[in-house]
N, C-alpha and C positions, 0 to 999 in steps of 0.2 A: 373320790380321788383326792389325795393330799395335795394341797396347794404348794406350788413351787415358790421359793423366795424370789423377790423382785429382781435381784441381781442376775440370777440365771436366765430369767425371761428377757431381761435387757440384753444380756450377752447373746442369746439366741436371735433376738431381733436385729442386733447389730450385725451378726454374721449374714443374715438374710439380706439386709440392706446393702452390705458390701458386695455380696454376690450379684444382686440386681444392678447395682451401679456399674460393676465390671461388665456384665452382660450387655447393658445399654451402650456402654462405651465401645465395645467390640462388635456391636450390631448383631448380637445373638438374640435368640428368642428368650425373653425374660421369664423367669419362673414365678409368675404372679400367684399361682395357686398356693405356693409355700407361704407367701406373705399373708394372703387372706386366711389361710388355715391357722397361722400363728396368731393373727389378730382375733379370730373367732375363739381360739383357745384362751387367750388373755381375758376376754369379756365373759367367757363361760365360767372360769374358775377363779376369778378375782372380782373385787368390787371396782366400781368406777374410780374411786379415789386411789386404789392401788394401781390401776391402769395409768392414771395421771402421774403417779410417782414413777412408774416404770418409764414413761415417755420422757421424763426429765433426765433419766440416766442414759437414754439412747441418743446416739449421735446422728439424728435424722435431719440435721441442718448443716451437715458438712458440705464442703465445696463439691464433692463428687455427687452427692445425692441431689443437691440443688441443680447442678449442671445437667444431670440426666433426667430430671423430673420425678425422681423417686419420692422426694419430699411432698410434692403435690399429691401423688398417688396415696401416700400414707394418710395425709389429711383427709382426702376423700374417703378412704377406708374407715377412718374413725367416725366420720359423719354417717356412713352406712350402718355402722354398728349401733347407733343410737336408736334406730327404728326397731331393732330386734332385741334390745335390752329391756328387761323388766324392772330395772333399778330406778328409783325415783330421781336420784341425782345424776343419772347418766348424761343428760344433756349438759348440765352445769360443769361436770368434770371434764367432759370431752371439749366443751367450749374453752375452758381454762387450759386444758392440755394442748390445744392448738395454739393458744396465744402465749403460753408461758415462755417459749423460746424467744419471743420478741418483746415481752412486756415485763418479765420478772427481773429484779435487780441482779441475779447472778450473771446476766449478760455483761455486767461490768468487766469481769475477768476475761471473758472472751474478746471483747473489744480492745482491752489493754494489750493482750497478747498479739492481736492482729496489728495494732499500731506499732508495737516494738518490732514485729517481724517484717512488716512491710514499710515502716517509716511513713505511714500514710497520713494524709491530712484529713480534715473534717469531711471533705467531699468524697474521698474514697471510702471512709467509714460509713457514710450515709448510703453509698452505693451498695455496700455489703448488706446493710439492713434492708434496703429496698428490695434486693433479690429475695430475701426471706419473706417479706410481705407479699411480693408478687406470687410466690408459691402458695400462700395461704388464702389469698383473696377469693379464688373460686370456691373453696370450702366455706368461707364465711358467708358468701352470697347464698350458697345452698342452705346454710343454717337460717339465714334471714327469711328466706321464702318458705321453708318447710316448717320452721318452728318460730314464728314471729313473736309470740307472747313470751316464750322462754328466753329468746335472744334479748328482748327488751329488758327483761328482769335481770339478766346477767351483766349487761353493760355497765350499770352503776357500780358493780363490784370491782371494776378495773381502776387502778390507781396510777395515773401518769405523773403525779407530783413527786411521789417517793422515787419513781424511776429517774426523774430529772436530777436528783441529787447524786446519782451514779453516772449517768451518761446522757448528755444533752442530745446527741445525735439520734439515739433511739427514740426519744420523745418527738423530735421533729418529723422523722419518717413515719412514726405511728400516727401522729395527728394528720399528716397528709393522706394516708391510706384510710383512716377512719372517716375523714370528711368525704372521701370519694366513694365510700360505701353508701352514703346517704341517697344519691340519685337512683341507686338500684334497690332501695328498701321499699317494701309495700307501703303505698300512700296511706292505707287505712290503719296501719299498725302504729304502735308507740315507739318504734325503733328510732325514728328520726329525732324526736325530742330527747331520747336517752343518749344518742350519739352526740347531738349538739351540746347537751348539758355536760357530758364528759369533757369535751374539748374546752368549753367555756370555763368549767371548774378548774381545769389545769392552767388556763391563762390567768385567771383571777388570783390563784394561790401561788403562782411562781414568783420568786424573788430575784431570779437571774434575768437581768434586763435584756441581755443579748438573746437568750432563748425566748423570752416573752415577745420580743419584737419579731423574731423569726416566725413564731406561731401566729402572731397577728397578721403578718404578711401572707402566710399561707391561708388564713381565714379570709382575708380580703380577696385574694385570687379566687378562692372557692366561691365566695358570694357573687363575684362577678360572672362566673361561669354557670352558676346553679340554674338561673332561669332558662338557659339554653340547653342544659342537660336534662332537667326534669321540671316542667312547669308546675306539676302537682306537689312537689316537695318543697318548693320555695316558700309558700305561705306558712306551712307548718314550721319550717326552720326559722323563719323570721319571728313567728309568734313565740317560739321557744327562747330566742335571743332576747326579745322584749321582756318576757317573764323573768328570765335570769337577771337582766339588768335591774328590773324594778324590785324583785323579791330577794336579791342577794343580801344576806344578813351580815356577813363579816366585812362591812365597808371600811372599817378603820384601818385595816391592813392592806387594802387594795384600792385606794383612791386613784392612784395613777393608772392602774390597769383598767379600772372601770371607765375612766375618762377616755383612754385610748380605744377601748373596745366600742364604746358608743360612737366615737368619731369614725372608726373604721366602718361600722355598720351603716351609719347615716351617710357616709360618703358614697356608698353603693345604692342604698334605698333611702331617699330623703324623707319618705313618708313615715319612716320609723321614728324620726325625731319627735314628732308631735305625740305619738303614742307613749314614748319613754318619758317625755316631760309631763304628760298628763298622769302617768302612773306614779311618778315621784311626788307630784303635787297632791294627789289623792292620799298617798301614804303619809305625807306631812300633816294633812288635815285630820286624818284618822288616828295617827299616833300622838300620844300625849307625853311621851318620855324621851323622844329622840328628834333631833333636827338634822340628822344626816341626809334624809332625802332633800331637804331644802338646800343644804350646802351643795349637793350634786346639781340640783336644778339651777342654783345661782351661777355656778361656774359654767354650766352648759349654755345657759342663755346669755351670759355676759361675754364669753370668749369664742363662741361659734355663731355662725349665721344660718344654721340649719332651721331654726325656728324663725319665722318672719317677724318683722318689727311690730306689726299690728297685734299679733298674738302675745308677744313679750310685753307690749304696753298694757294689754288687757290683764295679763298676769300681775304686773306691777300694781295696777289699779285695784285688783282684788286684795293684794297684800296690804295696801294702804287703807282700804275702806273696811275690811272685815277683820275682826279680832282673831288672834291665834294664841296658841298655848305658849309661844315663845316670842314675845314682841321684839326684844332686841335682835333676834335672828331675822325676823321679818323685816325690820327696819334696815338692817345691814343688807339684806337681799335687794330691797327696793333701791337703796342708794348705790350699791355696787353695780347692779345691772344698768341703772340709769346713767351712771358715770361712764361705763365702758361701751354702752350702745348709743350714747348721746341722745337719750330719750328726754323729752320735756316733762317736767313735773309741775302741774298747775296747782294754784292755791297753796304755795309754799310760804311758810312764815317761820321765824325763829321760835316763837312760842309753841307752835305745833311740834317742831322737832324736839324741843325740850321735854314736852309732855310724853313723847314716845321713847325716851331713853337714849337721847343722843350722846350722853356722856359715857355710855358703855361701848361705843364703837371705836375703831382705830383712829388716832388723832389725825393722820394724813387724810383719811376719808372725810372726817368731820370738817377739816379746813377747806377741802375742795367743795363740799356741799354748801358751806356757809358763803363761800365766795362766788359760787356758780348759781345756786338756786335761790339764795336769799339776798343777793346783790349787796354784799358787804365789802368794804375796803379791807386791805390787808391789816390795817391797824384795828379795825372793828372786829375782824376775825380773831386776832390774837386776844383782844379784850374779852370777847365772849367765851373763848376757849379757857381763858384764865378763870372766868366766872364759873364755868362748868367744872373746874378743878382738873383740867387736862394740861399736861406739860408738853408743849409742842413749839418748835421753831422751824424756820425755813431751812435750817441745816439738816433737819431730819430727812428731807428729800434731796439732799445734795446741793441745794442752792445757797447763794450767799445771803448774808443777813442784810435786811433792808434798813434804811436810815430810821424808819419808825421803830424797828426793833431796838436799835441803839438808844433811841430816845427813851423808850420805856424802861430800859435797864437803868438809866441814870435818874429817871423821874420818880417821885414818890407816888404819882398817880398811876394806878394799875399795878403797883408792886407791893409785895408783902412787907418787906423791911429792907431799907438801904441805909447803911451807916458808913461813916468815914472813920479815920484813925481815931482811936480812943473811945469809940462807941457813940460819939455825938452825931446827931442827925445833921446832914448837910442841907443848907438852905437852898431854896429854889433859885435865888439870885446867883449863888455860886455855881449851881448846876448850869444855869443859862450862860454864865460867863465862860464856863468850861466848854460848853457846847459851841459857843461863838468862836472860841479859840480854835477848836477842832475844825469848825467850818472854814475859818480862814486858812488853816493848813491845807484843807482839802482843795480850796480854791487855788492856792499857790501851786499845789501839786497838779491840778488840772491845767493851770496856765503853763506850767513847765512841760507837761505832756503835750499840750497843743503846740508850743514852740518846737519841741522835739519832732513832732509830727510834720510841721512845716519844713523843718530842716531836712528830714528824711525824704519828704516829697520832692524838695528841690534837688536833692542828691539823686533821687531816682530819675527825675526828668533829665538831669545833666548826663547821667549814665546812658539813658535811652538815646539822647541826641548823639553822644559819642559813638554808641554802637551803630546808630543809623549811618553816620558819616563813614565809619570803618567798613560797614557792609557795602555802602555805595562805592567806596574806593576799591574794595576787593572785587566788586562786580565789574567796575570799569576796567581794571587790570585784566580780569578774566576775559572780558569781551574783546579787549585789544589783542590779547594773545591769540584768542580764537580767530579773529579776523586775519591776523598775520598768517596763522597756520592755514587758514582757508585759501588765502591768496597764493601762498607757496604751493599748495596742493593744486590749484587751478593752473599755475604756470607749469608745474611738472606734467600735468595732464596734456597741456598744449604741446610741450616739447616731445612727449611720447607720441602724440598724434602725428607730429611732423616726421618723427623717425619712422613711424609706421607707414606713412605715405611714401617716404623714400624707399623703404624696403619693398613696398608694393611695386614701385616703378622698376626696381632692380629685378624683381621676380618676373615682371612682364617682359623686360629686355631679354632675360635668359630664356624665357619661353619662345620668343621670336627667333633667337639664335638657334635654338633646338630645332624649330620648324625648318629654318634655312638649311641646317646641316642635314636634316632628313631629305630635303629636296636634292641637295648636292650628292648625297649618297645614292639616291635613285638614278641620278644622271650618270654617276660613275659606273653603277651596275649596268646601265644601258650601253655605255661605251665599251665596257669589258665584254658584254655579250656580242656587240657588233664586231669587235676585234677578234673574238674567238671564232665567230662565224666566218670571217674573212680568212683566218689562218687555216681553219679546217677545210674551207673550200679550195684553197690553193693546194 
């Protein structure tokens, strides 16, 4: 039988899908046999690659098919056809055919149209893609359990980094659902490492800070829930994360991402910190051409507290006592970690630091080391740094210049060459006289500042006293007015009480008069009755 072109097969499948969606919406009996017959025909007369191409032309992720559940049925039907297909690449093509609508860059056009039509924000776009993933998750779980080896081999072929350049929301939703496939994966398969490596690879290679932070947040939430969802998957996932952090090759372009990733992981599982640090240290000792692992280890030990102080001290001792292939890097690590973690360094001397290449370190760090661990004054620190050939001043750290620094600028001792006008060398006596004049000026300035401070203090005291008197006066006026108002209110209350008593007496009198009138009325009625009786009797 001659094979039909893909366009006609896609049109036929579209018509069947539209019919099924209408039947489901109208609560009619769906014609599922037509769909299964069409899928069987596609796999019988076409290669798996052609079937994948046809599925990219079919609108099986429209709103109607998603709402009626037809999309999920089609995905399940594709999984069923893998069993009966004799083609070698049947699983691979079906796997990619299922994930193409949610992971391929052409989804860019679809999301842009949706945003223009709905004026939607990021949250609504993520909801749209979440519905697609929810329809595919049951089929992906079937593939994981029925074909674990093939599934694990196909996961590394997915590329989330290139998708991120088109649509960030697709990547966020994809990472969320891929991570939540891990608790349902067979514990004995290699699916868990492949899924974790896919997510970590996308995090480490992304340059969009907002998207990377979103993925790190999703990973952090997933790691928190993982021990409660599947206790057997957690150790394998953690081992994969540790291996990825230790063995990652392209560190030069992902320093910040690696630092954030190791902090996120250690924040959930603190035992991971020691494993990662040990891996980096072993890599540094075994590698002879790179100091990248030592740089990562230095920052990790210096700026976080995940590794306890005793272990960090032992690491610093090893770096000091054992030779390495990069002595300047080792010396920098020792001093940098000791400075930031406030670790004591025993048996420190200036000669020892010089022998280990102190002149190759940053001047600010060298100055701190000389003043902290070698017990040198500020003048001696500057003198030794000049001897080492390092240009450094207290201004480099944002501080003001010390008097000793000014002395060394004008003195021939400790300076390379200082000349006056005309090129003649200035004598020490002139320099001392000049410095004495400046000292006198400084003393006068200090005296003037002290007098000004005293005057300001007297002014402040006077203002405080005036303010206190004014507050006391205002408080007295307020209290007097309050007392007067209270007295007037009491008098008014007394007057009203008297008026009330008078009114009560009046009411009592009226009540008594009413009683008297009632009695008189009864007497009148009796008299009238008597008179009537007499008249009628006569």
